[in-house]
RONURO-196839 format. One line per 5 residues: number of its first residue (from 1); their letters; for each residue x, y, z of C-alpha. Coordinates in steps of 0.5 Angstrom, whole numbers. Example, Ala and Ser with C-alpha at 12.3 -4.5 7.8 and 13.67 -1.06 7.14 Angstrom:
2
1> AS> 25,-9,16 | 27,-2,14;
//
This chain:
947
1> MQSAS> 63,38,-41 | 63,38,-49 | 70,38,-52 | 72,43,-58 | 70,38,-63;
6> DRHEY> 63,38,-61 | 61,44,-57 | 57,46,-63 | 53,40,-64 | 45,41,-63;
11> PAHWE> 43,39,-56 | 37,36,-57 | 36,33,-50 | 35,41,-48 | 28,41,-52;
16> ADVVL> 22,40,-47 | 14,41,-47 | 12,45,-41 | 6,46,-38 | 5,54,-36;
21> RDGGT> 1,57,-30 | -6,58,-34 | -5,50,-36 | -3,51,-43 | 3,48,-46;
26> ARIRP> 9,51,-49 | 15,48,-52 | 22,50,-50 | 28,49,-55 | 35,52,-57;
31> ITVDD> 35,58,-61 | 39,56,-68 | 41,60,-74 | 35,57,-78 | 31,62,-73;
36> ADRLV> 32,69,-76 | 26,70,-79 | 22,67,-72 | 26,72,-68 | 25,78,-72;
41> SFYEQ> 17,77,-72 | 17,75,-65 | 21,82,-63 | 16,86,-68 | 10,84,-63;
46> VSDES> 14,86,-57 | 11,93,-54 | 16,99,-54 | 16,98,-46 | 18,91,-46;
51> KYYRF> 24,93,-51 | 26,98,-47 | 26,94,-40 | 31,89,-44 | 36,94,-47;
56> FAPYP> 35,100,-43 | 34,104,-49 | 29,105,-54 | 30,99,-59 | 25,99,-64;
61> RLSAK> 28,93,-69 | 34,88,-69 | 39,90,-73 | 42,84,-78 | 48,84,-73;
66> DVHRF> 43,83,-67 | 40,77,-71 | 46,74,-72 | 48,75,-65 | 42,72,-62;
71> THHDF> 41,66,-67 | 49,64,-67 | 51,60,-61 | 56,55,-59 | 51,52,-54;
76> VDRVG> 57,52,-48 | 59,59,-47 | 53,62,-51 | 46,59,-50 | 39,62,-52;
81> LAATV> 33,58,-51 | 26,60,-54 | 19,58,-52 | 14,57,-57 | 7,56,-59;
86> GGEFI> 4,54,-66 | 12,54,-68 | 12,61,-66 | 17,65,-61 | 13,67,-55;
91> ATVRY> 19,68,-50 | 27,68,-51 | 32,67,-45 | 40,68,-46 | 46,67,-42;
96> DRIGA> 53,69,-44 | 59,66,-40 | 63,72,-37 | 69,72,-33 | 71,76,-26;
101> DGMAA> 72,83,-31 | 65,82,-33 | 67,80,-40 | 66,74,-45 | 70,68,-42;
106> SAPAD> 70,61,-43 | 71,55,-38 | 73,55,-32 | 69,61,-31 | 63,59,-28;
111> EAEVA> 59,66,-28 | 54,68,-34 | 49,74,-35 | 42,72,-37 | 37,76,-40;
116> FLVQD> 29,75,-42 | 24,78,-47 | 17,75,-46 | 12,77,-51 | 7,82,-48;
121> AHQGR> 1,78,-50 | 4,72,-46 | 6,75,-40 | 3,73,-33 | 3,66,-36;
126> GVASA> 9,63,-32 | 13,63,-38 | 19,67,-36 | 19,62,-29 | 19,56,-34;
131> LLEHI> 25,59,-38 | 29,60,-32 | 29,53,-29 | 31,50,-36 | 36,55,-37;
136> GAVAR> 39,54,-30 | 39,47,-32 | 43,48,-38 | 48,52,-35 | 49,47,-29;
141> ERGIR> 50,42,-35 | 56,47,-38 | 59,48,-31 | 56,55,-30 | 55,56,-22;
146> RFAAE> 52,63,-22 | 48,68,-26 | 48,75,-26 | 42,79,-29 | 42,87,-29;
151> VLPAN> 34,90,-29 | 31,96,-29 | 28,98,-22 | 21,99,-26 | 21,92,-29;
156> VKMIK> 18,89,-23 | 15,83,-26 | 22,81,-28 | 25,82,-21 | 20,78,-18;
161> VFTDA> 22,72,-23 | 29,72,-20 | 27,73,-13 | 21,68,-13 | 26,63,-16;
166> GYTQK> 28,61,-9 | 36,61,-10 | 41,64,-6 | 42,71,-8 | 45,77,-7;
171> RSFED> 42,84,-9 | 45,91,-11 | 44,98,-14 | 48,102,-18 | 48,107,-24;
176> GVVRL> 40,106,-24 | 40,99,-25 | 39,93,-20 | 44,87,-20 | 42,81,-18;
181> EFDLE> 47,75,-17 | 44,68,-15 | 47,61,-15 | 44,56,-19 | 45,50,-14;
186> PTDRS> 38,48,-12 | 36,49,-5 | 30,46,-1 | 27,53,-2 | 28,53,-10;
191> LAVQY> 26,46,-11 | 19,47,-6 | 18,53,-11 | 19,49,-17 | 14,44,-14;
196> AREQR> 9,49,-12 | 9,52,-19 | 9,45,-22 | 3,43,-18 | -1,49,-20;
201> AESRS> 0,49,-27 | -1,42,-28 | -7,42,-24 | -10,48,-28 | -9,44,-34;
206> VQRLL> -13,38,-32 | -18,43,-29 | -19,47,-36 | -21,40,-38 | -26,38,-33;
211> TPGSV> -29,45,-32 | -30,47,-39 | -35,53,-41 | -36,50,-48 | -36,43,-51;
216> AVVGV> -35,41,-58 | -36,33,-60 | -33,32,-67 | -35,26,-71 | -42,26,-69;
221> GRTPG> -46,21,-73 | -52,24,-77 | -56,18,-75 | -57,15,-68 | -51,10,-65;
226> GVGRS> -44,11,-66 | -39,14,-61 | -40,21,-62 | -47,21,-62 | -47,17,-56;
231> VLGNI> -42,22,-52 | -46,28,-55 | -53,25,-52 | -49,23,-45 | -47,30,-45;
236> RDYGF> -54,33,-46 | -58,28,-42 | -53,29,-36 | -55,37,-36 | -48,40,-38;
241> KGRLY> -49,47,-36 | -44,50,-42 | -45,51,-49 | -45,44,-53 | -44,44,-61;
246> AVNKA> -44,38,-65 | -39,37,-71 | -39,33,-77 | -36,35,-84 | -41,31,-87;
251> FPDEQ> -47,35,-85 | -50,39,-90 | -49,46,-91 | -56,47,-89 | -56,43,-83;
256> KELDG> -56,48,-77 | -58,43,-71 | -58,36,-69 | -63,34,-63 | -63,41,-61;
261> IPAHR> -56,42,-61 | -52,47,-66 | -49,43,-71 | -43,45,-75 | -38,42,-81;
266> SVRDI> -32,45,-77 | -30,47,-71 | -27,53,-74 | -35,55,-76 | -37,56,-69;
271> DGPVD> -38,63,-67 | -35,63,-60 | -30,60,-56 | -29,52,-55 | -26,50,-49;
276> LAVVA> -26,43,-50 | -26,38,-56 | -29,31,-56 | -26,27,-62 | -29,21,-64;
281> VPAEQ> -27,21,-71 | -22,15,-75 | -15,16,-73 | -13,18,-80 | -18,24,-79;
286> VPEVV> -15,26,-72 | -9,31,-75 | -14,35,-79 | -19,36,-73 | -13,38,-68;
291> AECGA> -11,43,-73 | -18,46,-74 | -18,46,-66 | -11,49,-65 | -13,54,-70;
296> HGVQG> -19,56,-66 | -16,56,-60 | -19,50,-56 | -16,49,-50 | -16,41,-49;
301> LVVLS> -18,35,-53 | -21,28,-50 | -19,23,-56 | -24,17,-56 | -21,15,-63;
306> AGYAE> -17,8,-63 | -12,6,-68 | -6,9,-64 | 0,5,-60 | -5,0,-58;
311> SGPEG> -5,-3,-65 | 3,-3,-66 | 9,1,-69 | 5,5,-74 | 0,7,-69;
316> RERQR> 5,8,-64 | 8,13,-69 | 1,16,-70 | 1,17,-63 | 7,21,-62;
321> ELVRH> 5,25,-68 | -2,27,-64 | 2,29,-58 | 7,33,-62 | 1,37,-66;
326> ARAYG> -3,38,-60 | 2,41,-56 | 5,45,-61 | -2,49,-60 | -2,49,-53;
331> MRIIG> -7,44,-52 | -7,38,-47 | -10,31,-49 | -14,26,-45 | -13,19,-49;
336> PNAFG> -12,17,-55 | -17,11,-54 | -20,14,-48 | -27,12,-45 | -28,20,-43;
341> IINTS> -29,24,-37 | -34,26,-32 | -35,32,-27 | -41,31,-23 | -41,38,-20;
346> PEVRL> -47,42,-20 | -44,48,-24 | -41,44,-29 | -45,37,-30 | -41,34,-35;
351> NASLA> -41,27,-38 | -37,27,-44 | -36,19,-43 | -39,13,-46 | -41,11,-39;
356> PEAPR> -48,8,-40 | -50,11,-33 | -47,17,-30 | -45,16,-23 | -48,20,-17;
361> PGRIG> -45,26,-15 | -40,25,-9 | -33,26,-6 | -29,21,-9 | -24,22,-15;
366> LFAQS> -24,16,-20 | -18,15,-25 | -18,9,-29 | -13,8,-35 | -17,2,-38;
371> GAIGI> -24,4,-41 | -27,-3,-39 | -24,-2,-31 | -27,5,-31 | -34,2,-33;
376> ALLSR> -33,-4,-28 | -31,2,-22 | -37,6,-24 | -42,1,-24 | -40,-2,-18;
381> LHRRG> -40,5,-14 | -47,6,-18 | -50,-1,-15 | -47,0,-8 | -49,7,-8;
386> AGVTG> -56,5,-10 | -57,2,-4 | -52,-4,-2 | -48,0,2 | -50,7,2;
391> VTGVS> -50,13,-3 | -43,15,-4 | -42,18,-11 | -36,21,-15 | -34,28,-16;
396> TFVSS> -30,27,-22 | -28,21,-27 | -22,21,-32 | -21,15,-36 | -14,16,-40;
401> GNRAD> -14,11,-45 | -7,10,-47 | -5,17,-43 | 0,19,-48 | -1,26,-45;
406> VSGND> -5,27,-39 | -3,22,-34 | -5,20,-27 | 0,24,-24 | -3,30,-27;
411> VLQYW> -10,28,-25 | -7,27,-18 | -4,34,-18 | -11,37,-19 | -15,32,-14;
416> YDDPH> -9,35,-9 | -13,41,-7 | -19,40,-10 | -24,42,-5 | -30,37,-8;
421> TDVVL> -25,31,-7 | -24,27,-1 | -22,21,-3 | -18,19,-9 | -19,12,-12;
426> MYLES> -14,10,-18 | -13,4,-23 | -6,4,-26 | -4,-1,-31 | 3,2,-31;
431> IGNPR> 6,8,-28 | 10,12,-33 | 14,16,-28 | 14,12,-21 | 19,17,-18;
436> KFTRL> 14,23,-19 | 8,19,-17 | 11,17,-11 | 13,25,-9 | 6,27,-11;
441> ARRTA> 3,21,-7 | 6,23,-1 | 4,30,-1 | -3,28,-3 | -4,22,2;
446> AAKPL> -2,27,7 | -8,31,6 | -13,26,3 | -13,18,2 | -10,15,-4;
451> VVVQG> -12,8,-6 | -9,5,-12 | -10,-2,-15 | -3,-3,-19 | -3,-8,-25;
456> AGTTP> 1,-14,-25 | 7,-11,-28 | 6,-12,-35 | 5,-6,-39 | -1,-5,-44;
461> QGHAV> 1,-4,-51 | 0,4,-52 | 3,6,-46 | 10,9,-46 | 13,7,-40;
466> RATRL> 20,8,-37 | 24,2,-37 | 25,-1,-29 | 29,-6,-27 | 26,-6,-20;
471> PHTTV> 21,-12,-19 | 13,-11,-19 | 13,-12,-11 | 19,-7,-10 | 15,-2,-13;
476> SALLR> 9,-3,-10 | 13,-3,-3 | 15,4,-5 | 8,6,-6 | 6,4,1;
481> QAGVI> 12,8,4 | 9,14,0 | 2,13,4 | -1,10,-2 | -6,5,0;
486> RVDTI> -4,-1,-4 | -10,-6,-6 | -10,-12,-10 | -17,-12,-14 | -22,-7,-16;
491> TELVD> -27,-10,-11 | -22,-8,-5 | -21,-1,-8 | -29,0,-8 | -29,-3,-1;
496> TGLLL> -23,1,2 | -26,7,-2 | -33,7,1 | -30,6,8 | -25,12,8;
501> ARQPL> -31,17,5 | -36,15,10 | -32,14,17 | -27,17,21 | -20,14,21;
506> PTGPK> -18,10,27 | -13,12,32 | -10,5,33 | -11,-3,31 | -16,-5,37;
511> VAILG> -22,-7,34 | -29,-9,38 | -33,-14,35 | -41,-15,37 | -47,-18,33;
516> NSESL> -52,-23,34 | -48,-29,31 | -43,-32,35 | -40,-36,28 | -40,-29,24;
521> GLLTY> -36,-26,30 | -31,-31,30 | -30,-31,23 | -29,-23,24 | -24,-24,30;
526> DACVA> -20,-29,25 | -20,-24,20 | -18,-19,24 | -12,-23,27 | -10,-25,20;
531> EGLQP> -9,-18,18 | -5,-16,24 | -11,-12,28 | -12,-13,35 | -19,-16,36;
536> STPLD> -23,-17,43 | -27,-23,44 | -33,-22,40 | -39,-20,44 | -45,-25,42;
541> LTTAA> -52,-21,43 | -55,-28,41 | -60,-29,35 | -66,-26,40 | -62,-19,40;
546> TPEDF> -67,-13,39 | -65,-6,36 | -64,-3,43 | -59,-9,45 | -55,-7,39;
551> HVALA> -55,0,40 | -53,-1,48 | -47,-5,46 | -45,-1,40 | -45,5,45;
556> GALAD> -41,2,50 | -36,-1,45 | -35,6,42 | -34,9,49 | -29,4,51;
561> DSCDA> -22,7,51 | -19,1,49 | -23,1,43 | -21,4,36 | -26,1,31;
566> VIVTA> -32,-3,32 | -35,-8,27 | -42,-10,28 | -44,-17,25 | -51,-18,23;
571> IPAVG> -55,-24,21 | -63,-24,19 | -68,-24,24 | -73,-29,22 | -80,-26,21;
576> EGSAG> -78,-19,22 | -77,-16,15 | -76,-9,13 | -79,-6,19 | -74,-9,23;
581> DAALA> -68,-8,19 | -70,0,19 | -70,0,27 | -63,-4,27 | -60,1,22;
586> EALRS> -63,7,26 | -61,4,33 | -53,3,30 | -53,10,27 | -56,13,33;
591> AAEQV> -51,10,37 | -45,12,32 | -47,19,33 | -45,19,41 | -38,18,39;
596> PGKPV> -37,20,32 | -29,20,32 | -29,12,31 | -30,8,25 | -36,3,25;
601> LVVHV> -37,-2,20 | -43,-7,19 | -42,-15,16 | -48,-17,14 | -50,-24,11;
606> ELGGL> -56,-23,5 | -59,-18,9 | -60,-13,3 | -66,-9,7 | -61,-7,13;
611> AEALS> -55,-5,8 | -61,-1,4 | -63,2,11 | -56,4,13 | -55,8,7;
616> AATST> -62,11,7 | -59,18,9 | -57,23,4 | -51,22,-1 | -45,26,0;
621> APQAA> -47,31,-4 | -53,34,-7 | -57,30,-12 | -60,33,-18 | -67,31,-20;
626> SGPPT> -64,29,-27 | -59,24,-23 | -60,16,-22 | -65,14,-18 | -65,14,-11;
631> IRADH> -69,10,-6 | -77,11,-8 | -81,16,-4 | -86,10,-1 | -80,6,1;
636> PFRAL> -81,4,9 | -74,7,11 | -75,14,7 | -76,17,14 | -69,16,16;
641> DRLRA> -67,21,10 | -66,27,14 | -61,23,19 | -54,26,20 | -49,24,24;
646> TPAPA> -44,29,28 | -39,32,24 | -32,28,24 | -26,30,28 | -21,34,24;
651> ETPAD> -16,28,23 | -21,25,18 | -20,26,11 | -27,29,10 | -29,37,11;
656> ETRER> -33,39,18 | -40,39,14 | -41,32,12 | -45,26,14 | -42,20,17;
661> LIPAY> -46,14,13 | -44,7,16 | -41,2,11 | -44,-5,10 | -40,-11,7;
666> PAAER> -43,-18,5 | -37,-22,8 | -32,-21,14 | -26,-21,10 | -28,-15,6;
671> AVRAL> -30,-11,12 | -23,-13,16 | -19,-12,10 | -22,-5,9 | -21,-3,16;
676> ADAVQ> -14,-6,16 | -12,-1,10 | -15,5,14 | -11,3,20 | -4,3,17;
681> YAQWR> -6,9,13 | -8,13,19 | -1,10,22 | 2,13,16 | -1,20,17;
686> REAAE> 1,20,24 | 8,19,23 | 8,23,16 | 6,29,21 | 13,29,24;
691> PGKVP> 18,27,19 | 25,24,21 | 31,27,20 | 38,26,18 | 42,27,24;
696> ESIDA> 48,32,24 | 53,27,28 | 54,23,21 | 56,30,18 | 63,30,22;
701> AIDEK> 66,24,18 | 63,26,11 | 68,29,6 | 63,31,0 | 68,35,-4;
706> GAAAL> 73,30,-3 | 68,25,-6 | 66,29,-11 | 73,30,-14 | 75,23,-13;
711> IDGLL> 69,21,-17 | 70,27,-23 | 77,24,-23 | 75,17,-24 | 70,18,-29;
716> MRGQG> 75,21,-34 | 77,14,-35 | 70,12,-39 | 63,13,-39 | 61,8,-33;
721> LTLGS> 66,3,-29 | 66,-1,-23 | 71,1,-18 | 77,-3,-16 | 78,-5,-9;
726> EETCE> 82,0,-7 | 78,6,-11 | 72,3,-7 | 75,3,0 | 77,10,-2;
731> LLGTY> 71,13,-4 | 67,10,1 | 72,12,6 | 70,19,5 | 63,18,8;
736> GIQVH> 66,15,14 | 65,7,11 | 71,3,13 | 71,-3,9 | 75,-9,12;
741> RALPA> 82,-10,9 | 83,-16,4 | 89,-18,1 | 90,-22,-6 | 93,-29,-5;
746> TSADA> 95,-31,-12 | 99,-37,-8 | 99,-40,-2 | 106,-36,0 | 102,-30,-2;
751> AVQAA> 96,-32,3 | 101,-33,8 | 105,-26,7 | 98,-23,7 | 96,-26,14;
756> ATLGY> 103,-24,17 | 101,-17,14 | 94,-17,17 | 95,-21,23 | 92,-28,25;
761> PVALK> 86,-30,26 | 84,-29,18 | 79,-32,13 | 81,-35,6 | 75,-33,1;
766> ATAPH> 74,-35,-6 | 72,-28,-10 | 70,-31,-16 | 63,-29,-19 | 60,-36,-18;
771> LRHRA> 63,-37,-11 | 63,-30,-8 | 59,-29,-2 | 57,-37,-2 | 59,-40,4;
776> DLGGV> 54,-45,3 | 58,-48,-3 | 65,-48,2 | 68,-42,-2 | 70,-39,5;
781> RLDLA> 75,-42,11 | 74,-38,17 | 78,-37,24 | 85,-40,21 | 89,-39,27;
786> DEEQL> 96,-40,24 | 100,-41,18 | 99,-49,18 | 92,-48,18 | 92,-43,12;
791> RRAYA> 96,-47,8 | 92,-53,9 | 85,-49,7 | 89,-46,1 | 90,-53,-1;
796> ELTEL> 83,-55,0 | 80,-49,-4 | 84,-50,-10 | 83,-58,-10 | 76,-57,-9;
801> FGTPD> 74,-51,-14 | 80,-50,-19 | 87,-46,-20 | 88,-39,-16 | 86,-36,-22;
806> ELRPV> 79,-39,-22 | 78,-38,-15 | 81,-31,-14 | 82,-32,-7 | 83,-27,-2;
811> VQGMA> 86,-26,6 | 82,-22,10 | 82,-21,18 | 77,-24,22 | 71,-19,24;
816> PRGVD> 67,-20,31 | 62,-25,30 | 55,-23,29 | 49,-23,24 | 51,-22,16;
821> TVIRA> 47,-17,13 | 47,-14,6 | 46,-7,4 | 45,-4,-3 | 43,2,-7;
826> VIDPA> 41,3,-14 | 39,8,-19 | 33,6,-22 | 31,9,-29 | 24,10,-27;
831> AGAVL> 24,10,-19 | 30,13,-18 | 35,12,-12 | 33,6,-8 | 36,3,-2;
836> SFGLA> 35,-4,0 | 37,-8,6 | 36,-16,8 | 40,-21,11 | 45,-25,7;
841> GAASQ> 44,-32,5 | 41,-36,0 | 34,-37,5 | 33,-29,5 | 34,-29,-3;
846> LLGDT> 29,-35,-4 | 24,-32,0 | 25,-25,-3 | 26,-22,4 | 29,-15,3;
851> AHRLI> 26,-8,5 | 27,-2,1 | 26,5,2 | 27,11,-3 | 33,15,-2;
856> PVTDR> 34,20,1 | 32,16,8 | 31,19,15 | 33,16,21 | 26,14,22;
861> EAATL> 26,11,15 | 33,7,17 | 30,5,23 | 24,2,20 | 28,-1,14;
866> VRSIR> 32,-5,19 | 25,-8,22 | 21,-9,16 | 24,-15,14 | 21,-22,16;
871> TAPLL> 28,-24,19 | 29,-18,23 | 28,-22,30 | 35,-25,29 | 38,-18,30;
876> FGWRG> 34,-17,36 | 36,-23,41 | 31,-28,37 | 31,-35,42 | 36,-32,47;
881> STPVD> 41,-30,42 | 45,-23,44 | 42,-17,40 | 46,-14,35 | 48,-6,35;
886> TPALE> 42,-4,30 | 44,3,32 | 51,2,28 | 47,-1,22 | 42,5,22;
891> ELLLR> 48,10,21 | 51,6,16 | 45,6,12 | 44,13,13 | 51,14,10;
896> VSRLV> 50,10,4 | 44,14,3 | 48,21,3 | 53,18,-1 | 48,16,-7;
901> DDHPE> 44,22,-6 | 50,27,-6 | 53,24,-12 | 48,22,-17 | 54,19,-21;
906> VVAVT> 54,13,-16 | 49,9,-19 | 50,2,-15 | 53,1,-8 | 53,-6,-5;
911> LEPVV> 56,-8,2 | 56,-15,3 | 57,-18,8 | 56,-13,13 | 57,-17,20;
916> VAPRG> 53,-13,25 | 56,-15,32 | 53,-14,39 | 58,-8,39 | 59,-5,32;
921> LSVLG> 59,-8,25 | 64,-10,20 | 64,-9,12 | 67,-15,9 | 66,-13,2;
926> ASVRL> 64,-7,-2 | 63,-5,-10 | 61,1,-13 | 59,3,-20 | 60,10,-23;
931> APPPA> 56,13,-29 | 55,20,-31 | 49,23,-28 | 43,23,-33 | 42,30,-36;
936> RDDLG> 34,31,-34 | 31,28,-28 | 25,29,-23 | 30,34,-19 | 31,38,-26;
941> PRTLP> 26,43,-29 | 19,42,-30 | 18,38,-37 | 12,34,-40 | 14,27,-42;
946> AY> 18,27,-49 | 15,25,-55;
//
């Protein structure tokens, strides 16, 4: 809450760019005294009907008093926000705090009246819904908990804005006016509504870029060569279905065409709309192009130009200005420094990229931040699609470059419900918003596989990324928990993607291995064991095996209920040549058709003919005549082109009409690793279908309001603080977390007095930072049964480590013996709230044996968290020891999760050690850090990354 001295300061953190329902953008910002002329101009463009709905009477113009009232705000009790495009208002919203009598009031009054006005030309774009999210967040920040709105019954659009928002509300009708009252506290439904709107808007914004009806390439050279001329040629040669224009301000006035394409000196000279502009001019000329495109109504930009944030501080500021400039016109940007975009849909056929070869049409969505990696991925898919492992192509491809605006999150929103994409492959050098990415990934992975290669943690120049304190391995682990199939190389990315695009998901880890090479079968067996699969003894068909032998063996393995997947190993048959390859491919395919619900993979050694024969069926989408070359008509396996496999079962990530091609791999390790990824993903899908919950039983010991009051009081001392021992125990106690009492022992006599208070036996511990939780250094003495032992231990500690002031010794009652563990929760600025668990001790720290989960965790996640560390067997009776009380440990994890989730002011919690005994547990040490919550997070209103 602002004080009287600063309540009129401009709240710059309320400014935000948002994506609207139709995919365009708008800027939301507070209204100030400088906006008088904009407000008057805006009001003049609103229809009389909309004015009547706003003021309940004819109100043709604003008086000077009205303008003053609507532009002068204290940003506490009276707040106005405007949505702008091109610097001009398109909508406004305002709240005024009121008391119980409905009159103007100040805090502690927690109710406000809210009213909107949207320009008629922009109604239906979702502007009011976006403004409601932002004004609601502002109101909560200022201590307002409830909105009231009076609406005429005929104003059904505005009533729908309020009722569809998902807040808990009350509705009444009096004196011909509908009165709506609703709480501003986010609910599960309001968050679901917000996320659904976010998905539709961001998906639509990407769709507008990938499915344009008209494209202008700006910066086309007059002579062959150069970036602009190359992209223009790629768009033309790929058969773009829309209108294409070449733009260069250096064109002579009399030039009307270039290579048969209409040519213009400026985008403004084009007669007709332009949906997408591909910008390939020097960086210093881009602002002029952006202004021309914005004035012409261009919907989006692909900026290939370099010289931005990747080039240093000056370029970084140039990049910020580019984004601000484009968003002011409602345009979104792919780039700068982008490689381009591709859409293989027959209705679009857009290759607005520098790719020398366009990919085959298919059902894989491909995203790469790096142009070089984008080339490599397209090349590998093209090469393997041409005959190595089958004809599997791409639906859409996006290379985002510096991803100053459109990022992997936006494209993921598009692919989530894109009917033309079944598998998503992403190469991410950095993740700008891991918290949002994991949320989107979890939802996407529940519908279709998402395979990701993540950079090693070094952020490339040009990428604006929130700072994270989490190790790269932790972020990777959190991605896997969200259903992301995390791989290490682009080779693995393609290997796994091709399997998921062609085969059904395995129902378990049991693998049958068969083939004509005993050695290759054993290599495959060992690889399966190393990847955690459960292989059966390889079936050796011997080198004399015929295609019929393979057919019988594969059909039998697939029919076996103890088999979840089959790996076929094959080596060349001497002297058989391509005819034998074709026969073997047909034998495997026909056997696979008999049991279509299980995946089949082939490991081949220098057997190009078999791989080509296995892939001789048609691609996963119709292939246009102008596309890349396929198997020639006179190829000996062309007769197999019409073969189809039986449609996949519903659980697979494909639609019901797709054929099933058998993927082939040149090495056993690559095939097995891809299969292991598919097994783990299938298991995640099954578990995600029945998510866990937070047991209601823990609610009985939780005092959420008491904790909130305590936190508010503590934060009044300062902006951030680490709580003392008593305060920590009190706060944790409100969530049913009891900390074993420890008393300071500033002298031997004080230690004896503390032990008398607690009762023997006791422990004496040094709590100085360099000795805390380090029993291995000798700073802890346990099981002290009487005063004599306590005094002797006190003397030993002070003799070894220094004075009591240096040691900070405490006396604590002995807890039951058990396994020492550590529980931590932190708020990471990028990833959000993370709960961590591991065993205490130097060995676990050195090995990095710590597991992590995103908060809030469910009962199922708490159980898997405990079991996912490598040293977990110590909790479950390893080598004959007594198992400890893991249910009590899981409940403690849930309580810590609830505390951090309920109170964002709690930014760090450490419980160390937590001794888990055969019955119950003891929290022997705890620390808590508080800080004011962030003004905006992923639970706040929709926003684009700030520039």
